[in-house]
C-alpha positions in Angstrom: 80.9 -9.7 37.5 83.8 -7.4 37.6 85.7 -5.6 34.8 89.4 -6.4 34.4 92.1 -5.1 32.2 94.9 -7.6 32.3 95.3 -9.9 29.2 97.2 -13.2 29.5 95.8 -15.0 26.5 96.9 -18.2 24.8 95.5 -20.6 22.3 95.3 -24.1 23.6 94.9 -25.4 20.0 98.5 -24.2 19.3 99.8 -26.8 21.7 100.8 -30.4 20.8 98.5 -33.2 22.0 100.8 -34.0 24.9 101.1 -30.3 25.9 97.3 -29.9 25.7 96.7 -33.0 27.8 99.1 -31.6 30.4 97.2 -28.3 30.5 93.9 -30.2 30.9 95.2 -32.5 33.6 96.4 -29.5 35.6 93.0 -27.9 35.0 91.1 -30.8 36.4 92.6 -30.2 39.8 91.5 -26.5 39.7 87.8 -27.1 39.2 85.8 -25.8 42.2 82.2 -25.6 40.9 80.9 -27.9 43.7 83.1 -26.6 46.5 82.7 -22.8 46.0 81.8 -21.0 49.3 80.0 -18.3 47.3 77.9 -18.1 44.1 79.9 -18.3 40.9 79.7 -15.6 38.2 79.0 -17.5 35.0 78.9 -16.0 31.5 77.2 -17.9 28.8 78.0 -16.8 25.2 74.9 -17.5 23.1 71.3 -17.2 24.1 69.7 -20.0 22.0 68.5 -23.3 23.3 71.9 -24.6 24.5 72.7 -21.4 26.3 69.3 -21.1 28.0 69.3 -24.8 29.2 72.7 -24.3 30.8 71.7 -20.9 32.2 68.5 -22.3 33.8 70.4 -25.3 35.3 73.2 -23.1 36.8 70.8 -20.5 38.2 68.8 -23.2 39.9 71.9 -24.2 41.7 72.2 -20.7 43.1 74.9 -19.2 40.8 74.7 -15.9 38.9 74.4 -16.2 35.1 74.7 -13.5 32.4 73.9 -14.6 28.9 75.5 -12.6 26.1 73.4 -12.9 22.9 74.5 -11.1 19.7 70.9 -11.0 18.3 69.6 -7.4 18.9 66.1 -8.5 20.1 64.8 -10.9 22.7 61.8 -11.7 20.5 62.4 -14.6 18.1 58.9 -15.2 16.7 59.7 -16.1 13.1 61.9 -19.1 13.8 59.5 -22.0 13.7 61.8 -24.8 12.4 60.8 -28.2 13.7 62.7 -30.0 16.5 62.5 -33.5 17.9 62.3 -33.9 21.6 64.8 -36.5 22.6 65.1 -38.4 25.9 67.5 -35.9 27.5 65.4 -32.9 26.4 62.4 -34.5 28.0 64.5 -35.1 31.2 65.6 -31.5 31.3 62.1 -30.2 31.0 60.7 -32.6 33.6 63.4 -31.4 36.0 63.5 -27.6 35.3 60.3 -26.5 33.5 57.9 -24.5 35.7 55.2 -24.2 33.0 52.4 -26.8 32.9 51.0 -26.2 29.4 52.2 -28.7 26.7 55.2 -27.6 24.5 55.2 -30.5 22.0 53.0 -32.5 19.7 52.8 -36.3 20.4 54.1 -38.6 17.7 52.9 -42.2 17.8 54.8 -43.9 15.0 57.4 -43.6 12.3 56.6 -44.5 8.7 59.0 -44.9 5.7 57.3 -44.5 2.3 58.5 -45.2 -1.2 58.3 -42.8 -4.2 54.6 -43.8 -4.7 53.8 -43.1 -1.1 53.4 -46.8 -0.3 54.5 -48.0 3.2 57.8 -49.7 3.4 58.2 -49.6 7.2 55.7 -48.7 9.9 56.9 -48.8 13.5 55.1 -47.7 16.6 57.6 -45.4 18.3 56.1 -42.7 20.6 58.0 -39.4 21.0 57.5 -35.7 20.8 58.0 -32.9 18.3 58.2 -29.2 18.8 59.6 -26.0 17.2 62.6 -23.8 17.9 60.4 -20.8 18.7 58.3 -22.7 21.2 61.3 -24.0 23.1 63.1 -20.7 23.0 60.3 -18.7 24.5 59.6 -21.4 27.1 63.2 -21.5 28.2 63.3 -17.7 28.4 60.3 -17.7 30.7 62.1 -20.2 32.9 65.4 -18.3 32.8 64.5 -14.7 33.5 60.7 -14.5 33.4 60.5 -13.2 29.9 56.9 -12.7 28.8 55.9 -13.5 25.2 53.0 -14.6 23.0 54.2 -18.1 23.7 54.3 -17.7 27.5 52.2 -14.5 28.3 52.2 -15.3 32.1 55.7 -16.5 33.0 56.0 -18.6 36.2 57.4 -17.1 39.4 61.1 -18.1 39.6 62.1 -20.2 42.6 63.5 -18.7 45.8 67.2 -19.5 45.9 67.8 -19.0 42.2 70.9 -17.0 41.3 70.7 -13.8 39.3 69.8 -14.3 35.6 70.5 -11.6 33.0 69.9 -12.0 29.2 72.1 -9.3 27.6 71.2 -8.7 23.9 73.3 -7.2 21.1 76.6 -8.4 22.6 79.2 -10.0 20.3 82.2 -11.5 22.1 85.5 -10.7 20.4 88.1 -12.2 22.7 88.5 -14.5 25.7 91.6 -14.8 27.9 92.7 -16.4 31.2 92.6 -13.8 33.9 92.9 -13.9 37.7 91.8 -17.5 38.1 88.9 -17.0 35.7 88.2 -15.7 32.2 88.0 -12.2 30.8 85.7 -11.6 27.8 85.8 -8.6 25.5 82.6 -7.8 23.6 81.1 -5.3 21.2 77.6 -3.9 21.8 75.8 -3.6 18.4 73.1 -1.5 20.0 75.2 1.2 21.5 78.3 0.8 19.3 80.5 0.6 22.3 82.8 -2.1 23.6 83.3 -3.6 27.0 84.7 -6.5 29.0 83.6 -8.9 31.7 85.3 -11.3 34.1 83.7 -14.6 35.0 84.5 -17.6 37.1 83.3 -19.8 34.2 82.4 -19.2 30.6 80.2 -21.5 28.6 80.4 -21.1 24.8 76.9 -22.0 23.5 77.0 -19.8 20.4 76.2 -22.5 17.9 77.9 -24.1 14.9 79.4 -20.8 13.8 80.8 -20.2 17.3 83.0 -17.1 17.6 84.6 -18.6 20.7 85.5 -21.9 19.0 87.0 -19.9 16.1 89.2 -18.0 18.5 90.4 -21.1 20.3 90.5 -23.6 17.4 90.5 -21.7 14.1 91.6 -24.9 12.3 88.2 -26.6 12.8 86.4 -26.6 9.4 82.8 -27.3 8.4 83.0 -29.3 5.2 80.0 -29.4 2.9 78.4 -32.8 2.8 77.4 -32.6 -0.9 73.7 -32.0 -0.2 71.4 -29.4 1.3 68.0 -29.1 2.9 65.0 -27.2 1.8 62.9 -26.4 4.9 59.6 -24.8 5.7 56.7 -24.9 8.1 53.2 -25.0 6.7 50.0 -24.1 8.6 48.1 -27.4 8.7 44.7 -25.7 8.0 46.1 -24.7 4.5 46.4 -28.3 3.3 43.7 -30.7 2.3 42.1 -33.0 4.9 43.6 -36.1 3.1 47.1 -34.7 3.3 46.7 -33.7 6.9 45.6 -37.2 7.8 48.6 -38.7 6.0 51.0 -37.0 8.4 49.0 -36.5 11.7 50.7 -38.2 14.6 53.4 -39.7 12.4 57.1 -39.1 11.7 57.3 -39.6 7.9 60.2 -40.5 5.7 59.4 -40.2 2.0 62.3 -41.7 0.0 63.4 -41.1 -3.6 66.7 -42.1 -5.3 69.5 -40.3 -3.4 67.0 -37.9 -1.9 64.3 -38.0 0.8 61.8 -35.9 2.7 61.0 -35.7 6.4 57.5 -34.5 7.4 55.9 -34.2 10.9 53.6 -31.9 12.8 54.9 -29.3 15.3 53.3 -26.6 17.5 51.8 -23.7 15.5 51.6 -19.9 16.1 52.4 -19.0 19.7 53.2 -22.6 20.4 49.6 -24.0 20.0 49.3 -27.8 19.9 45.6 -27.7 19.1 44.7 -29.6 15.9 44.1 -27.2 13.1 46.4 -24.6 14.6 49.6 -26.5 14.3 52.3 -26.4 11.6 53.5 -29.2 9.3 57.3 -29.3 9.4 58.9 -30.0 6.0 62.5 -31.0 5.1 63.7 -31.9 1.6 67.2 -33.4 1.5 68.5 -32.6 -2.0 71.8 -33.6 -3.6 73.7 -30.6 -5.0 77.4 -30.5 -5.7 79.2 -27.6 -4.0 81.0 -26.5 -7.2 78.0 -26.6 -9.4 76.2 -23.7 -11.0 73.0 -24.9 -9.4 74.5 -24.6 -5.9 75.8 -21.1 -6.6 72.3 -20.0 -7.8 70.6 -21.6 -4.8 72.9 -19.9 -2.3 72.8 -16.5 -3.9 70.0 -14.4 -2.2 67.6 -11.8 -3.4 70.2 -9.1 -2.9 72.9 -10.9 -4.9 74.9 -12.0 -1.8 76.4 -15.5 -1.9 75.9 -17.4 1.3 78.1 -20.3 2.5 75.7 -22.2 4.8 72.1 -20.9 5.2 69.6 -18.6 3.4 67.0 -17.6 6.0 63.3 -17.3 5.1 62.6 -14.4 2.7 66.1 -14.4 1.2 65.7 -17.1 -1.5 65.1 -15.8 -4.9 61.6 -16.6 -6.2 62.8 -18.0 -9.5 65.1 -20.4 -7.6 62.3 -21.9 -5.5 60.0 -22.0 -8.6 62.5 -24.2 -10.3 62.6 -26.5 -7.2 58.8 -26.6 -7.2 58.8 -27.6 -10.8 61.1 -30.6 -10.0 58.7 -31.5 -7.3 55.7 -31.6 -9.6 57.5 -34.2 -11.8 58.8 -36.4 -9.0 56.5 -36.4 -6.0 53.4 -38.2 -4.9 50.4 -36.1 -4.3 50.6 -35.6 -0.4 54.2 -34.4 -0.8 53.6 -32.4 -4.0 50.8 -30.5 -2.3 53.2 -29.3 0.5 55.8 -28.2 -2.1 53.2 -26.3 -4.0 51.9 -24.5 -0.9 55.3 -23.4 0.5 56.0 -19.7 -0.4 58.9 -18.8 1.9 61.3 -21.7 2.4 64.8 -21.6 3.8 67.8 -23.6 2.7 70.8 -25.0 4.5 74.0 -26.6 3.2 74.5 -29.7 5.3 77.8 -30.0 7.1 79.3 -31.5 10.3 82.3 -31.2 12.5 83.6 -31.9 16.0 86.0 -29.7 18.0 89.1 -31.5 19.3 88.3 -30.8 23.0 85.5 -29.3 25.1 87.6 -27.7 28.0 89.8 -24.6 27.6 91.6 -22.0 29.7 92.2 -24.2 32.7 88.7 -25.7 32.3 87.2 -22.3 32.9 85.8 -22.2 29.4 83.6 -25.0 28.0 82.2 -25.6 24.6 78.7 -27.1 24.5 76.0 -28.0 22.0 76.6 -27.1 18.3 79.6 -25.0 19.3 81.3 -28.3 20.3 80.0 -30.5 17.5 77.6 -30.1 14.6 75.7 -33.2 13.4 74.2 -33.7 10.0 70.5 -33.3 10.8 69.3 -36.8 9.8 68.7 -38.2 13.2 67.7 -34.9 14.8 69.9 -34.9 17.8 71.2 -31.3 18.0 68.9 -30.2 20.8 69.4 -33.5 22.6 73.1 -32.9 22.5 72.6 -29.5 24.3 70.4 -31.2 27.0 73.0 -34.0 27.4 75.9 -31.6 27.9 73.8 -29.6 30.4 72.6 -32.6 32.5 76.1 -33.9 32.7 77.5 -30.5 33.6 75.0 -30.4 36.5 76.8 -33.4 38.0 80.1 -31.4 37.9 78.4 -28.5 39.8 77.0 -30.9 42.4 80.3 -32.7 42.9 79.1 -36.0 41.3 81.5 -35.9 38.3 84.9 -34.5 37.6 85.3 -32.0 34.8 87.6 -34.5 33.0 84.9 -37.1 33.0 82.4 -34.5 31.8 84.6 -33.7 28.8 85.2 -37.4 28.1 81.5 -38.1 28.0 80.4 -35.1 26.0 83.1 -35.7 23.5 82.2 -39.4 23.2 78.5 -38.5 22.8 79.3 -36.0 20.1 81.6 -38.4 18.3 79.2 -41.3 18.2 76.1 -39.3 17.4 77.9 -37.5 14.5 79.1 -40.8 13.0 75.6 -42.4 13.5 73.9 -39.5 11.7 76.5 -39.7 8.8 75.6 -43.4 8.4 71.9 -42.7 8.2 72.4 -39.8 5.8 74.8 -41.4 3.4 72.6 -44.5 3.1 69.9 -42.3 1.5 71.9 -39.6 -0.1 75.2 -41.2 -1.4 76.5 -44.2 -3.2 76.9 -47.6 -1.6 80.7 -47.3 -1.1 80.3 -43.9 0.7 77.7 -45.4 2.9 79.9 -48.5 3.6 82.8 -46.3 4.6 80.7 -44.4 7.1 79.1 -47.6 8.5 82.6 -49.1 9.0 83.8 -45.9 10.8 80.8 -46.1 13.1 81.4 -49.8 13.9 85.1 -49.2 14.7 84.2 -46.2 16.9 81.6 -48.4 18.7 84.3 -51.0 19.5 86.7 -48.3 20.6 84.1 -46.8 22.9 83.9 -50.1 24.8 87.5 -49.7 25.6 87.1 -46.0 26.6 88.7 -44.5 23.4 87.4 -42.1 20.9 88.4 -43.3 17.4 
């Protein structure tokens, strides 16, 4: 990847819709991923799950990949939040995973319970659940042979792979068209110095707070949905045998009035799926007005800093969580109340959603993927599946089986429909009837439009 100095930047989101479509139509004729006579130099901004999936796929096709990750360390042991393994995630791992050990806990059925913990719905529906840390370290092992407690003996990477570099402490500050590719400027938080790179293709996989999306489409906002999630993972050997049995092998919805809980088992420390060593993943959806005193108190951390979206583990003030636990004692059935009592270090997220207006920028040499493209409310747990979907579809562009214009159309449609579907699910449980009816109507209209090839 060569360093360049020429800047010829522009902001596609400053164009009208007609002008933007013209730029993108011209761009589609310039895509050469499948016809390049030499390996492409690809830079991926963001080294989380979406970035690693795309990096692995592109490397396996023989291209060179450099991932720029702003986090200052490769180790991410403390991030054990639960993740569901959707069909596309399973397809990705079946195709690209070189590790044979299991990475997920099997779930056999879904149960919906009322406030007294009595069964409303029980449906056999097999799928898998894992954790962010487990997937991250497994993907790292497959990308660049990174050794960790999760994968102490990484597999030998295939002959024919392109070069893979995971570059930590790099925060991208600008992207511009340059010499038929993209120039990136970055700051190095470790050395304090700046630098630049040139790439044939840039993939922005830097999450919902994407710095790349903010540069290209600063008008995209993340409106607060009116409720937040209290989340934690609990070692299953710390709960009673009765409570452990209540959740083992099941995906549990526990419903209250305009509030609900999601509980399921995920891999434990170092990714263990052995019973007794796993974690119980806990999510409490809680209504809280964004302009209320309670919201301000919840989102103010132990250092007095007010957060807009997420307070990580260890930052929630003890008295704030103690008040939430007190509410749980009054409202919850015993198997849920026990979990709330045990949790010592939760984290909280203000729920929001958005969708960027397009996925391709800078002559289709810069692509938004995963949460950088669209953030879903977490009700139907499709965030990681979106990353896998975007990746598997992009593989078809690299192999010549799909045009980049069709890729953009499909990932935008997937993001649109999944976002609306999650909003329907969430408002049915968290909002009033008319709010739910509005979102249900929007989803029905979008489904009809999809049949005709439109996003509406």
